[in-house]
N, C-alpha and C positions, 0 to 999 in steps of 0.2 A: 916335423919330417917323419914320413912313414917309412919304416924299415921293413925288410922281409920278415923279420921275427914278429913285428906287430901285425902285419898282414896275415901271417900264418896263424897267429893266435886268434885273430878275428874270424878267420875262415873255419878253424876247427872248434872254436868256442871254449878252448882250454886256457886256463890262467897261466901266466908266466910262472916259472919255478919259484922265484923269491916270494911272489904273492901267495902261491899255494902253500909254501912252507909257513908263511906268516899266518895264513888262515888256519892251517892244521894246528899250529902252536896256540893260537887263540882259542880254538875249539877244545884242545886238551886242557888249557888253563881253566876254561869255564867248567868243564866236566870235573876237573880236580877240585875246583872251588866248591862246586855243588856237592860233591861227595864229602868234602871236609865239613861243609856246613851241616849236611845231614848227619854225619858222624858226631859232630860236636853237639848238635841239637837233639840227638837220640837219647832218650832216657829209658832204660829197660824197666819193665814193671816190677822186677825183683832182681836182687843180686846178693851174693854171699861173700862175706869177708872172713878169712881164717886168720887166727892169731895164735902164736905160741910164745907169748911174752909172760913167762912164769908158769902158765898153764895153757893148754890147748883149748880153743873154742871156735865154734862156727856160728856166725851171726848172719842171718838172712834178713834183708830189709825189703819191705813191700811198699809199693806206691799205689796199688789198686786192690780193691776187694777181691776181684777175680783171681789175681795172682796169689793172694793169701789163701783163698778157698781151694785153689788147685793144689797148693802145698799141703793143706790139711787133708785133702782127699788122698794124697799120696802116703800119709802116715798110717801106720797100722792101727792107731787108735780111732781112725775115722774122723777126727776133728771134734772137739768138744766146745769150741769157742762160740759163744752167743753174744749178741750185741743189744739185747733188750735190757730195760731197766729192771732192777731187783729191789725188793723191800729190805728193810733193816734186818729182817730175819733170814735173808737169803732166798726167800720165795719169790716167785715171779709176780711182778706187779703189772698194772695195765700197760699195754704197749704204748710206747712213745713214738713221736714222729721219726721218720726215717733219717738217720744221720749219714753223713758223707765221710768216708775214711780219709784222714789226712796223711797218716803214716802208721806203719806197724813194723815190728821187728821181733824175731825169735832167736834166742841165743841158746846153744847147746854146749854143755860141758860134760866131761867124764870124770867120775869120782872113784877113788880107790880107798878102801878102808881095811885096816888090819883088825881082825876080830879074835878075841880070846875064846878059848874053848867053852867058856861060860856064856858066851854070846855078847859080852861087853866089847864095845868098840874102843880099841886102844889108840888108834890114829886114823885120821881122815884127811885127805888132801885132793885137790884138783889135779888131774893127770896132765902130763906133758904129752906131746905128740910121740916122742920116743917111747914113753911108757905104754901108750895105746898100741903102737906098732908091735912092741915086744909082747904084749898080751895077746895080740892077734896071731903072732908067730907061734906062741906056745899052744894056741888052740888050733893051729894048722888051717886057719881060715874057715873053719866049719860054721862059725856063727858071726854075726855082724858086730860092728863096734858098739851097737846099742845094747848088746847083751854079751858082754865080754866074759872071758874065762873066769871060773870060780875055783878056789882051792879051800882047804880047811882053815887057812889063816888069812886069806885075802880075797876080797870081793870087789868087783868093778861094775859100775852101772852109770847111767846117764841121767841128767836133769835138764829139762827144757824150761826156759822162762820166756814169756811172750808179753809184749806191750802193744796196745792198739789205741790210737787216738782218733776220735770221731768229732766232727763239727756239726752242731745243730744251730738252729735259729736262736741266738742269744746265749748259747753256752757250749762248752766242750764236755765230752765224757771220755775219761781215760780208763781202760781196762788192763788189769795185770793178771797173768796166769802163771802158775808153776806146776810142773808135772814130773814126778819121778817115774822112771821106766817100770813097766809092770813086771819085768823080770826080777826086780828086787824082792818080790813077794814069794819067790820060788822056795826059799829056805826059811821057814818061820823061826828057826832057832838062831840064825845069823842074819838078822835084818836090822832095820832102823831102830834107833833108840826111842823108847817110849817115855823116858823121864826128862829129857832135855828139850828146851824150847828151840824152835826155828822161828824165823821172823821174815815177814814180807812188808816192804814199804813202797808206797807211791808218793813221790815228791815231784815238785815242779819249780821252775824259775818264774820270772816275771816281776821282780822287785816288789813283791807283796801286793800286786794289783789284781791277780787272779784269785778269786775267793771261792773256796769250796762250800757249797750249801747242801751237799748230800754225799755220804760215803757208806760203803758196805764191804763186808768181808765174809767169806764162807770157805769151808774146807770139807772135802769128802774123801773117802778111802775106797780101796779096791774091793772091800766087802760090802759096799753100798751104804755104809754108815756115814753120818755127818759128824763133824767134830766141833768142839768148842774152841773159842778163841777170845782174845781180849786185846784192847788197844794198849800199846806200850808207849807210843808217842802220838801227839795230836796237836796240829796247828793248821787252822783253816786257810792260811796264806802260804804255807810251805809244804805240808804233807802229813801223812799218817803212816804209822808202823803198827802191824798186828803181830801177836805172838800166838803160837799154836804148837801142837805136837804132830810130828810127821808120821806117827803110828798110833793106832787105836788103843794099844795097851799090850800087856804081856801076851805073846803068841798071836798078836793081832796083825792087821794089814797096814800097808803104807798108804801115804797120801796119793790119791789119784789126781786130785786137782785142788789147788788153792786159788781163790779168785777174789780180787780186790777191784773196787770201782770208786771213782770220784767224779763228781759233777762240778765243773768250774764255770762260774759266771764270767761271761766275756766282758772285756773293758769297753765301755760305751764309746770312747773316742781314743782308739789305739794310736800310738806314736810310730807305728811301722816297725816295731821291734819284734823279734821272734825268740821264744823260749822253748826249752825241752821239758818233757815229762820223763821221769825215770822210775823204773821198777828195780828194786834191790831185793835179793834173796840172801839171807844170812843163815848158815847152818852151824849148829853147835852139837858137840858129841860127848861132852863131859861137863862136870861142874865147872862153872865158867863165871869168873868175876868180871862182869861187863858193865858198861854204861854206854847207852846209845844217845846220840845227839844229832842235830841237823848241822851239816857242814855248809855254812852260808858263804857263798862266793860274792865278791863285790860286783861281779859281772852278772847282771840279772838275766842275760841271754841263755845261760846254761841252767840245767836242772839243779835243784838242791840235793846234795849228796848226804850220806849218812856216815857218821864216824863211830868207831867203837873204842872204848877205853883200853881194852886188851884184846889181842888177836889170838892168844893161845886157845886151843881147843875149839877153834871155829874157822870158818872162811866165808867169804861173801862174793857175789857176782852181781852185775847190774847190766841193764840194757836201756837205751834211750829211744824216745820218739820225738821228732822235731815237728813244730808247726803251731805252737801256741802264740797267737798274736796279742800284743799288748802295747 
């Protein structure tokens, strides 16, 4: 039976109101679903995580080489990260095949040290956000958080550590970097300790299936000099730890960059599991009765950590890179 409403609809070409509402609702649902899918599927090329659990840190994770390079260009140091292989003496070796970045991360922390008038460091600790903000207020915001206020007895500065994981045909290469802020060298009387060791470690998971067949370490200072170092821990299936001085000597300059690399042979037939690589930096500032060891987790998916026998007169930070298949 044809009604006047039906005839009017046919003549004008317009849909009945219930049909129109249903169509609009369906369209909105489709658009909302599409937006949700795009939002859930979107992965930013980099993102930063801030933490104030015991101390304040800012960790930026990178998924692309371009994002990492843009961040480096934004830093005052102009970026010093290289991805070429190096020889055991830290000199450039022949260029290897181009690798693909799997993941990278940079962690920044701020350090406060209490200094005796003789120059000896009495206390050193990682700063909380409240301490950083207080230091900025005291300085009236004239300088940035990367070069905080100094006094006769207390100094603050920052430390960046970076880990990069690259994949090549048949192997992975992990790079670890540590860099103290250049502002630390401003006062040569009250600067880093020249007698006490600092440590850098590169460790990885994988249930002992990822074997290192090449490792290097080098350190250079803001005066252009290169430093000496030695291996403190060594295991080709778990990691390496190197020890070095963060200063060239009395009235010397601080470490501009410490660089560690490991080359890990891929598993021929991986089981689809994924492990992390980890960079650990340990700072000591006095005579320090310590013992370092590998913290072996029963879950091979995570990186192997480092343990210290005593935590007095020292502190440590770490940052991970995910993507080692085994």
